[in-house]
Structure formats: C-alpha cells, structure tokens
N, C-alpha and C positions, 0 to 999 in steps of 0.2 A: 486605566492603569498600562505599565507598557508590556505587550503579547510577544515572545522573539518564539520563532516558529522556523524550521530547515526543512527546504525540500532536493532532492537531487535530479542531476537529469537520469538517464538510461543505462550510461557507457559508466557511470561510478562502483567501485568495486562488489559490494552491497550488494546493489543493485538486480546489474549482471548474473546474479547470483538466484535473485530473486528469480528472476525469468527466468533463468535455466529449470530452476526447483519446478514451479509453474509450467510451464513449457510444456513441464515431463507429466503430471497431470492430469494436463489435455488430453497429451498422447493418450494417456489411456485411457480416458472418459472415452475418446474416440471410437478409441477399440475392446473398449469393454464397458459399460455403465456401471459395475459392479464394483472391481477394482478397490482394494483397498490402498490407498502410499501415502507414506508418509516418509518421504525423504529430505536429506538437506545439502548443503552442496557448500564446497570451500575450495577460493582460484586461492592462487598466492605465485607468481615470480615462472611464469611459463605450464604448470601445472594444475590442473581440474580434479578434486576430489568428490565426485559423488556416491554419496550414503543413504543407509534407511534399510527401510522393508518397503515390503510391495505382498503383496496378495491380489494374483490376478492371472486370465487364460493370455491373456496380452502381448506379443512377443516382438520386440520391435529393441535394433543400435544406439542406447542411449546417449551410449557416446557421439556415437556420429546426430545426434540430434541435442549435445549440445555445444560441439561445433559448430550446426546449423546457426543459433541463435547466437551465439556468439558474434559468429560474420555478418549474422544480421544486424547489430546492435550501432555495431559498426569496427569495430578488431578487429585487425588480418593476420594477425601475427600465430606464428604456432602456439599450438596450445597439445600440449597432453592430457589429455584425460584417463582419471581410473574409476571405475562402476567396481561397487564395492556393495550391492545391495542382495537381501535375503529375504526370504518370505515371512510372514508376520508371527508370532510365536503364536505355541497355542493353548497358550492363554487368552492373550486375545483373541481368537480363533475363538472364543466358547463364547465371547462377548457382542450376543449376535443384536439389539437391539435399544441398550444400554450405552452409556458411553464411556472410553475406553482412554481415559482419565481424571484426572481433577482441573477444572477448567476455571477462571475466572472470564470472564466477557464484561466491555460495556460498549455500550452506544447514544451515540449522539447529533443530533441536532437544532435548528438553532436561525432564528429568521434576522440573522445580520446582510446574510446574502444569498440568490437567485437559484446556487444552492444547500441552499442550509448546512453551510459549512460555518466554521469561522469564520471570520474576512481573511487574517491573517495570513488560514494556509491555504484560501484562493490563491493566495497574490504569492503566495513562495512558489506553488506548480504551476500557474499562470508562465511564472521566469523561467523555472525549469523546464518546460514544454518546449518554452518560448528559443531556445538555444536549442532542443533539439530537433524544431521545424527549421529553423534558418541554417542547421547542421548539413538536413537532408536534405535541404528546398528549393534553396540562394546559394550559386555558386560564387555568389560575390565573399558568403559565407564558407566555403570547400574549409578554410584555414583550421578552425575548427575542431574537433579532436573530441571523445567522446563522453570524457570522464567532467564532472563536474558536480559544483553542490551551488547552492544558494539560501543566505537566510536571513530574517523578514523581518523588524521589528516596527511596531503597531500600540500609537498611542490614542485608542478608542477607534476610531475612523481613519486616522490620520494614518499614512505610513511616514516614519522617523529615521530607519536609519532603514540598509540591504547592505551585503554584503554578498557579492559572487563571485565564487571561484571559477573558471571556464577554460580548460584548456586549449592548446592551440600549435600546430602546428611551430619549431624554431626558424623559421623563415621571418613570422611577425612578430614586429616588436612592439614591445609592452606599451610604448605609445598609442601606437594604432587599433592595435586590439582593447583597450577604454575607450577611443573614441568610437568604433567600430560598435559596442556593447551598450553603454551612454547613449547613441540615437535610437538603437536600431530597437534594444533590451527592453534596456532602466524604463528610459523616458515616456516614451509608449505609454505604458503599463501601472508606471507607478506616478508619474507627471513630476515636476521637476522643484518643484518651491518648499524649501523648507528641511528635505531629504538629504537625509547622507548617505550618500552613493559610493561603494568602495570595490572598484575591483580587481584582484588577483594582487590583492595587498605585498606581497613577497616577491611582486616580480614574478619572471616563465614560468609560466606549467605547463610541460612539454612532456614529462616522463609520467605517464598515466597507468589508469587503470590496475590488472595482474604485473606487469612492468616498475612500478611503483611502492604498488599498498597492493595488502591479500583484500582475497572480501571473504561475506560469507551469508549465506541467508538465513535469515530473520533477526537479519540486528537490528534494520531498517522503521521498526514495529509502529518507533512513532511521528515516522514519514506515512507509514500506511496507515496511522486511523486519523488521529484526531492533531497531531502535531504537538506532543504532551502539555496542551493544554487544559483533560479533560483525564481524567484517571483510563491507561490505556488495559486491555490485558494480561495476561500472563506469560504468554506464547506468542509465540509469530503466527504468521498465516501460511505464508510462502509452503509450496512442498506438501498440503494435507489435500488432502479428498475433501471433499464437503459436505461428508459423512462423517470426519472430523468434527465434532463442536466449536472447538478450538474456533477452526474459518466456519461454519456455519452458523453455528450461537452468535462471530461477531458480528456478522451480514445479517442475522433477524431484529438485534439487539439496535442497530442500523434503523430498517426499515420499521420497527412500532418506534423508534424517537421521527420518524419524519412523522407519523400518522401522526402525532398526540403534538406536535408543531402546525401537521396541515386540515389540522379539526380543529386546529384554535386554541386550544386547551391549553397552551403556551407560548411564548417567545425561544423559550428554550427546552432540552427535554435530556435526560438526565436515563438509560435504561439498564441498569446492571444484571448479571446474572452467576449464577455460580452451581456448578453441576461438580455432581462425586459418582468417581469410577466404577460403573458397576449401574447404573440409576440409569432410564433416560427421564424422569422430571427431572429440572435445577430443582437444588435444595432452598433455594434465593432466588426468589424477584424479584425487583426493587424498579420501582419507573416512576422517577426526582420532575416538576415541572418546575421551569425558572422564572423565571425575568419579569418584564413589565405587567402581562397579564395575570399570577400570582402575585400581581401586588408586594413587592419585592420578599415577598415572602417562601420559602418549597412545599409544593406542592404534593399530595401523595397518591397517586395516582394509579399501587399497584396491583387493586380491587380488579377496578375499572381494567386493564391491562392485562390481566392473569385468566380475562370472564374472557374475553375478543382475541385472545390470538393463544397459540398452542406451543410450546417452547420444546417439547423433544424433539432429540434433531431428526429421525427419522419425518419426524410432520415437515418441519423446517425444509427439511430437503424437498420437500414435495411443493410444500406452497410454494418456493422463489425457484423453482425448477432448477434447481442447481448442479444437476447432471448434465451439464451444458463445459463444451472444453473452449469455457469462455475466460480461465483464471493467471496467464501467461496478461492479458490488456488491463490486468488489475496490477504488478509485477513492478507501473510505474504513476510516480504523483498524484499514489492515493486510492487505497478499496473506492472511498466513501466521494460523495458528492460529481463522479462525473455520472451523464446521463446511459443508456444501451445495457445496463445492469437489473438487475431484477427487484436486488432490493432497493435499490434510488426510485420506484414504480410503489407509484401510489396504491398502498393499504384498501385492498378490497375487502367489507368485515361483512 
C-alpha cells in the first residue's frame, strides 16, 4: 500500500511561526513555571503578528525574541513585529484543574522503525533535517536558503518517489542544485534504485520565506504528528504551554502508545483521548493494539491502559516533567520519534 507524507525545513513559513510561538512558551516557562500561554503567530511579506492570551508574572520583549529566532533560523531581512497579547479571560482563570477546551488527541507507535514511527515519516524528516544540516554546517552548501519541503511516497518498506523543494541563491543554476542534492541528500538517505526523484520541479526557487508566502503557527499539525497516516488531534500544539491538554494529551498519548509497543503487546498501537471543557478526566479513552501480534485483528487494551496511566492534565505534566523550556526544539522535524523528550522515554509503571 502506498503512503505519502511531507516534512518541511526550519525556514518554511509555517514552521518559522511554530518555532517563534514555542520559543515564546519556553521563555515564559524559564521565568515562570506557572505561566499559562496560548499564542498564535502569523507572518507575511515583511511583517509578523503575535497574538493570544497569557497569564504570567514574567515580562520580556516578545518582539525582540521573535526577531532573534527569525535570524537564528537563517533569515536576515527586516521584519516588523506587532504584538497583541492579553491576559486570559476571567472565565478561563476559574478553571483550575480541568481542561480549558474540548479536545481530541491521538498517539501512535509502531515497530516499523527504531524510532517507533511510520517509516515514511522518518524518511521525510531525515531528508528535511539533512537539507538544514548541510545549509548550516557545510560551506559548500552555503547557497542553500532556509525554505524547503520534502514529500516521500513509500510502498511498504520501499521508497518509491521523493520530491524536494529546496530554496537557493540566485547565482545557483538549476542543474547544479539538482546534482548536489541528489548526491548529498537523496541517494545517501533513500538509495537510488527504483526511486523516482524530483528536485525543484518548476525550476529555480529563490524567493523564500515571508517574502514569497505567508505563514501561520499550527498549520503543520500533520508534519508535527504522524504525517496524516493516522488521525491527528483537532488543534495545533505550537504556542501552548504544557498545561494545555492539546499539548500534554498528545505527548501522553504518544508515551502510552510507545509503552504498548515496547511491552510487546502489539506491533502498532493507537491511543485516542477525548476531553471536555471543565473536566480533568478524559470523557473517553481508547487504546487499540494492531499489527502482527494481534494476529490481524484489533485488540482493545483500554481497560489495561486506564489502570496503569492517569490522563488528567495535571498528572500528565507531573509524570512527564513537562514544565521544561524544551518546546522550540519540538517545532522542527516532528514532535515525536526523536530522543531527548520525556514522552519518548520508556514508561516506568
């Protein structure tokens, strides 16, 4: 069965906005562990708008932080930043231990790869990361610009097609871009035999970032999760502090899915959590085991999972130690399947 997924580089406009939104979350958490943050970022043609709601004792220049992240990603054009952030409404402040929205989140794990992620997702993220790594560390690739996308199509365990959109300096000829990326990006990661490889199919790609396109935080939720190969949650992760169950629940669902697979209960697991505003406990928990170890049938592990894990937001934050300023790092190459994050650690029961 053919599966197609996408990943993007750090300089893709939506991802720029995600990284800035999560850098804001991190800075609040450094200064105030009790901060409540829900911000959105939008950029377009020389300007950026940052809006949302924050309740915190911390105070810092959000606009300057946004410009700093923008430059660290690799953009050096002038950016006019507008900030319009208010405190949370009185109604939201009254919700102390419950959920502040109606939320659906899903978590998934599979033995397809050592990362316990779908193979196509791993390939796509590796290709996008390779583009960024070459741009940052290899002087012979200084002509690469930050904006880029990768699309990977797989048939089972075989890569069938890859399309790369890689931005570059005007001085680079199309054929030189294609040959360099073929040699240093595509072939080392995907191999060559039987793979349809396309690089910048419409030719040059020199107008990039907010000069060419708008971006908005939260729009790359399929890239952030499981590539669209399984259902994803109904809202974004970026710009939200870990007390928001959109973020905490997604991390916990992934953590529990990993547990099911790591314990040998299934070769793939899907965890579904549904929360209702004002309640701490989810109104629905579903744990489904799939794959070879379930002998082709789906097994319901819900009762087992509910006995072993506490899905209240406060309990999730404590269990996974989520009040750390680590979220900007999640805003590139997916939130899941990478070491260094607490939800990717082996569950201790």
